[in-house]
C-alpha positions as CSV (number, residue, x, y, z in Angstrom):
1,M,0.0,-0.3,-0.1
2,D,1.3,3.3,-0.7
3,N,1.7,5.5,2.1
4,S,2.9,8.9,0.4
5,L,-0.3,10.3,1.4
6,D,0.4,10.1,5.2
7,K,4.0,11.3,4.8
8,R,5.3,15.3,5.5
9,T,6.3,17.0,3.1
10,I,9.6,18.9,2.6
11,L,10.7,21.6,-0.2
12,I,14.2,21.7,-1.3
13,V,15.4,24.8,-2.8
14,D,18.6,25.0,-4.5
15,D,19.9,26.0,-7.7
16,M,22.5,23.0,-8.2
17,P,20.9,19.9,-9.1
18,I,23.3,17.8,-7.2
19,N,22.6,19.2,-4.1
20,I,19.0,18.4,-4.5
21,Q,19.9,15.2,-5.6
22,V,21.8,14.4,-1.8
23,L,19.6,15.7,0.1
24,A,16.3,14.2,-1.8
25,G,18.2,11.0,-1.6
26,S,18.7,11.0,2.1
27,L,15.1,12.1,3.3
28,K,12.8,10.5,0.7
29,S,12.0,7.1,2.0
30,E,10.4,9.1,5.2
31,Y,8.8,12.2,3.4
32,Q,7.6,13.5,0.1
33,I,10.2,15.7,-1.7
34,K,9.2,19.0,-3.8
35,I,11.7,20.7,-5.5
36,A,12.8,24.1,-6.7
37,T,15.6,25.8,-8.1
38,S,14.9,29.3,-7.7
39,G,13.3,31.5,-5.1
40,G,10.4,32.4,-7.2
41,T,9.4,28.9,-8.1
42,A,9.7,28.1,-4.0
43,L,7.4,30.8,-3.2
44,K,4.8,29.7,-5.5
45,I,5.0,26.3,-3.9
46,A,4.7,27.5,-0.8
47,R,1.7,29.8,-1.5
48,S,0.0,27.0,-3.2
49,E,-3.1,24.9,-1.8
50,Q,-0.7,22.1,-0.9
51,P,2.5,23.9,0.9
52,P,5.4,21.8,2.3
53,D,5.6,21.4,5.9
54,L,9.3,22.2,5.9
55,I,11.8,24.0,3.7
56,L,15.4,23.3,3.0
57,L,16.7,26.5,1.9
58,D,19.7,27.6,0.2
59,I,21.1,31.0,0.3
60,M,23.1,31.4,-2.7
61,M,20.6,31.1,-5.2
62,P,20.8,34.0,-8.0
63,E,18.4,36.4,-9.0
64,M,16.6,36.0,-5.4
65,D,19.1,34.6,-2.9
66,G,17.9,32.6,0.0
67,Y,17.6,35.3,2.6
68,E,15.2,37.4,0.2
69,V,12.8,34.0,-0.1
70,L,12.4,33.6,3.7
71,R,11.6,37.6,3.7
72,Q,8.8,36.8,1.6
73,L,7.6,33.9,3.1
74,K,7.4,35.7,6.6
75,E,5.5,38.7,4.9
76,R,2.3,36.1,4.4
77,A,0.2,34.6,6.7
78,S,-0.2,32.0,4.8
79,T,3.5,31.4,4.4
80,Q,4.8,32.9,7.6
81,N,4.6,29.6,10.0
82,I,6.4,27.2,7.6
83,P,9.7,26.4,9.4
84,V,13.1,27.1,7.1
85,I,16.1,25.2,7.7
86,F,18.9,27.4,5.8
87,V,21.6,25.3,4.1
88,S,24.9,26.7,2.4
89,A,28.3,26.9,2.4
90,K,28.4,30.0,4.0
91,G,29.9,29.2,7.2
92,E,30.5,32.5,9.0
93,V,28.9,32.6,12.3
94,E,27.3,36.3,11.3
95,D,25.8,34.3,8.2
96,E,24.5,32.0,10.8
97,T,22.9,34.6,13.0
98,R,21.4,36.6,10.5
99,G,19.3,33.6,9.0
100,L,18.6,33.0,12.3
101,G,17.8,36.5,13.4
102,M,15.4,36.6,10.2
103,G,13.2,33.4,11.5
104,A,14.8,30.5,10.2
105,V,14.2,27.6,12.8
106,D,17.8,26.0,11.9
107,Y,21.0,26.0,9.8
108,I,23.2,23.3,7.9
109,T,26.7,23.6,6.0
110,K,27.6,22.3,3.2
111,P,29.2,19.6,2.3
112,F,26.3,17.8,3.7
113,H,26.3,15.0,6.4
114,Q,23.3,13.0,5.9
115,P,22.6,12.0,9.4
116,I,23.1,15.4,10.8
117,V,20.5,16.5,8.1
118,Q,18.4,13.5,9.1
119,A,18.4,14.2,12.9
120,R,17.7,17.9,12.4
121,V,14.9,17.4,9.6
122,K,13.3,14.9,12.0
123,T,13.9,17.5,15.3
124,Q,11.9,20.0,13.2
125,M,9.3,17.6,12.4
126,N,8.8,16.3,15.7
127,L,7.8,19.9,16.7
128,I,5.4,20.8,14.5
129,Q,3.7,17.7,15.1
130,K,3.4,18.7,18.7
131,T,2.5,22.4,17.7
132,E,-0.2,21.0,16.2
133,I,-1.7,18.9,19.0
134,L,-1.4,21.9,20.8
135,E,-3.6,23.9,17.8
136,Q,-5.7,21.1,17.9
137,L,-6.5,21.2,21.9
138,V,-7.0,25.2,21.5
139,S,-9.3,24.8,19.0
140,L,-11.6,22.5,20.9
141,D,-14.3,23.5,23.0
142,G,-13.4,22.5,26.6
143,L,-17.1,20.7,27.3
144,T,-18.4,19.2,24.0
145,S,-15.0,18.5,22.6
146,I,-16.2,19.5,19.1
147,P,-14.3,22.4,17.6
148,N,-15.2,26.2,19.0
149,R,-15.3,29.9,18.7
150,R,-11.9,29.8,17.2
151,R,-11.6,27.1,14.9
152,F,-15.1,28.1,13.4
153,D,-13.5,31.8,12.6
154,D,-10.5,30.2,10.9
155,V,-12.4,28.0,9.0
156,F,-15.3,30.1,8.0
157,E,-12.9,32.5,6.8
158,K,-10.4,30.4,4.8
159,E,-13.9,28.7,3.0
160,W,-15.2,32.5,2.4
161,R,-12.1,33.0,0.7
162,R,-12.0,29.9,-1.3
163,A,-15.7,30.1,-2.3
164,R,-15.2,33.6,-3.4
165,R,-12.2,32.7,-5.5
166,V,-13.4,29.3,-7.3
167,S,-17.2,31.2,-7.5
168,H,-19.0,28.3,-5.7
169,P,-21.5,28.4,-2.9
170,L,-21.1,28.6,0.7
171,S,-24.2,27.7,3.1
172,L,-23.9,28.3,6.9
173,I,-26.5,27.7,10.0
174,M,-26.9,29.0,12.7
175,I,-28.7,26.3,15.5
176,D,-29.9,27.1,18.9
177,I,-31.6,25.0,21.6
178,D,-34.9,26.5,22.3
179,Y,-35.6,27.5,25.7
180,F,-32.3,26.4,26.9
181,K,-32.2,29.0,29.7
182,A,-35.7,27.0,31.2
183,F,-34.1,23.7,30.6
184,N,-31.2,25.0,32.9
185,D,-33.3,26.5,35.2
186,K,-35.4,23.0,35.9
187,Y,-33.1,20.5,35.5
188,G,-29.4,22.3,36.7
189,H,-26.3,23.3,34.9
190,A,-24.8,19.5,35.4
191,V,-27.7,18.3,33.4
192,G,-27.5,21.2,30.8
193,D,-24.0,20.4,30.1
194,D,-24.8,17.0,29.4
195,C,-27.6,18.2,27.3
196,L,-25.1,20.2,25.2
197,K,-22.8,16.9,24.7
198,F,-25.7,15.1,23.3
199,V,-26.7,17.9,21.0
200,A,-23.0,18.5,19.7
201,M,-22.2,14.8,19.3
202,R,-25.6,14.5,17.3
203,L,-25.1,17.0,15.1
204,T,-21.7,16.0,14.3
205,T,-22.6,12.7,13.4
206,L,-24.8,14.0,10.7
207,V,-21.9,15.4,8.7
208,N,-20.0,13.2,6.9
209,R,-17.9,15.3,4.2
210,G,-14.7,16.4,5.0
211,G,-14.9,19.9,4.3
212,D,-18.0,20.5,6.4
213,L,-17.9,21.7,10.2
214,V,-19.8,21.6,13.3
215,A,-18.9,23.9,15.8
216,R,-20.2,25.1,19.2
217,Y,-20.4,29.1,18.6
218,G,-21.5,30.3,21.8
219,G,-23.3,28.9,24.9
220,E,-26.6,26.9,23.3
221,E,-25.6,27.6,19.9
222,F,-24.0,25.9,16.8
223,A,-22.7,26.9,13.9
224,V,-22.4,24.3,10.6
225,V,-20.0,25.5,7.9
226,L,-20.7,23.8,4.4
227,P,-18.8,24.3,1.4
228,E,-20.4,23.7,-2.3
229,T,-23.4,23.7,-0.6
230,N,-26.8,25.1,-2.1
231,A,-29.4,26.7,-0.3
232,D,-31.7,23.8,-0.8
233,N,-29.4,20.9,0.3
234,A,-28.5,23.2,3.3
235,N,-32.0,23.9,4.4
236,L,-32.4,20.2,4.1
237,M,-29.2,19.5,6.4
238,S,-30.9,22.1,8.9
239,E,-33.9,19.4,9.0
240,R,-31.8,16.7,9.2
241,F,-30.1,17.7,12.5
242,R,-33.9,19.3,13.8
243,E,-35.6,15.8,13.5
244,S,-32.3,14.3,14.7
245,I,-32.1,16.0,17.8
246,E,-36.3,15.9,18.4
247,S,-35.9,12.1,17.6
248,L,-33.6,11.7,21.3
249,K,-36.5,13.0,23.3
250,I,-34.3,14.4,26.0
251,P,-37.1,15.6,28.2
252,H,-37.6,19.3,28.8
253,L,-41.1,19.8,30.7
254,T,-40.7,23.6,30.9
255,S,-40.5,24.2,27.2
256,P,-43.5,26.0,25.4
257,V,-42.4,23.9,22.3
258,A,-42.6,20.2,23.2
259,D,-42.1,18.1,26.6
260,H,-38.7,17.5,25.4
261,V,-35.8,19.3,23.7
262,T,-35.8,20.9,20.3
263,L,-34.0,23.0,17.9
264,S,-34.6,26.1,15.8
265,A,-32.2,26.6,13.1
266,G,-31.6,29.3,10.0
267,S,-29.2,29.0,6.9
268,A,-28.2,31.1,4.8
269,T,-26.1,30.7,0.9
270,I,-24.3,32.7,-1.0
271,I,-21.7,32.7,-4.0
272,P,-19.2,35.7,-2.4
273,T,-18.1,38.4,-4.5
274,S,-15.1,40.6,-4.1
275,N,-16.7,43.7,-2.7
276,E,-18.4,41.5,0.4
277,N,-17.3,40.7,3.7
278,H,-17.7,37.2,5.5
279,L,-20.0,38.9,8.3
280,T,-22.8,39.2,5.4
281,L,-23.4,35.3,5.7
282,I,-23.5,35.2,9.2
283,R,-25.5,38.3,9.4
284,A,-28.3,36.2,6.8
285,A,-28.1,33.2,8.9
286,D,-28.8,34.6,12.1
287,K,-31.8,36.4,10.9
288,M,-32.8,33.1,9.5
289,L,-32.5,31.9,13.0
290,Y,-34.0,34.7,14.7
291,E,-37.1,34.4,12.1
292,A,-37.2,30.8,13.0
293,K,-37.6,31.2,16.9
294,S,-40.0,34.1,16.2
295,A,-42.5,31.8,14.4
296,G,-42.3,29.6,16.8
297,R,-39.5,27.3,17.4
298,N,-38.6,24.0,16.3
299,Q,-38.6,25.1,12.8
300,C,-35.7,26.0,10.1
301,K,-36.1,29.0,7.9
302,F,-32.9,29.6,5.0
303,I,-32.4,32.3,2.7
304,D,-31.0,32.3,-0.6
305,L,-28.2,35.4,-1.4
306,S,-26.7,33.5,-4.4
307,D,-29.4,34.5,-7.0
308,D,-29.0,38.2,-6.9
309,A,-25.3,39.4,-6.3
310,E,-25.8,41.7,-8.3
311,T,-28.0,43.6,-5.8
312,R,-25.4,43.1,-2.9
313,D,-22.7,46.0,-2.3
314,G,-21.1,44.4,0.6
315,D,-22.0,47.4,2.9
316,E,-22.5,46.0,6.6
317,S,-26.3,47.4,6.5
318,V,-26.8,44.7,3.4
319,E,-30.6,43.8,3.0
320,L,-31.1,40.6,2.8
321,H,-32.6,39.8,-0.5
322,G,-33.0,36.4,-2.3
323,R,-35.5,34.1,-1.2
324,A,-36.6,32.9,2.1
325,N,-38.8,29.9,2.5
326,A,-42.3,30.8,4.1
327,D,-43.4,27.1,5.4
328,P,-40.4,25.5,7.0
329,S,-42.6,22.3,7.9
């Protein structure tokens, strides 16, 4: 079986093919290797949809040297955290100091000693793994163990930019547990916490595409990001969420809606344009959630903003044109 997809990726940047050959030969059994023979090509690879995990960067190159490549990497948010190990024949202390001061994580001098190269690369890969684990922990909600608001913000902004670039629809569902304060008052906060856990677990099980995200947005509210999903399918997903939570039959005797826990949902869909802000979609989904609650709760409302992009100007007070369903049943 080919396990190459599980391997970390290293970008080797050097204008001398023999140097690339030597480095790649010592690392290819453990890592996927990408190569670049110029600084410009290296920057394009680093800024691509699949950037490398680590860059081995030669300093002395024509047109654009390694220092300039590193400077440009550090300028962009998308590439500034990719670790760079300088590889160079320059072994003076001031050269090493300059590179490390600019943000390189290590410095290897030529001629190469393969065990040293392998050890230093492994050290950096271990650090990357530990950093990713910490970032995952920071991105999880402490109670429900699903992605938190911080993770939602990161994913939603990324998907917004991607949808705008490729002109694909992006849908957002905002979900609220009906009369949750009354639930807490009746059963206590410990039971309320259990309720949030059950709801979070059930919502997560209903999402099966890799790019979709269910997150705890705050309190008893959840948000679902659905890339490449039109308004009708987003509304169908909302209804699946609502029906599934209702089927749990979690007792809620103080709810005016039912004798068990229910939820309300609002969804919005848009094909983003360059003059719009991602808050447009959040406000639209929030408005639909408000309409669902105002209409009696335990129901879903949706709006499709993707059919009338010409009427939207991206202003914060943008009117919610498009079509909202009048009958959610």
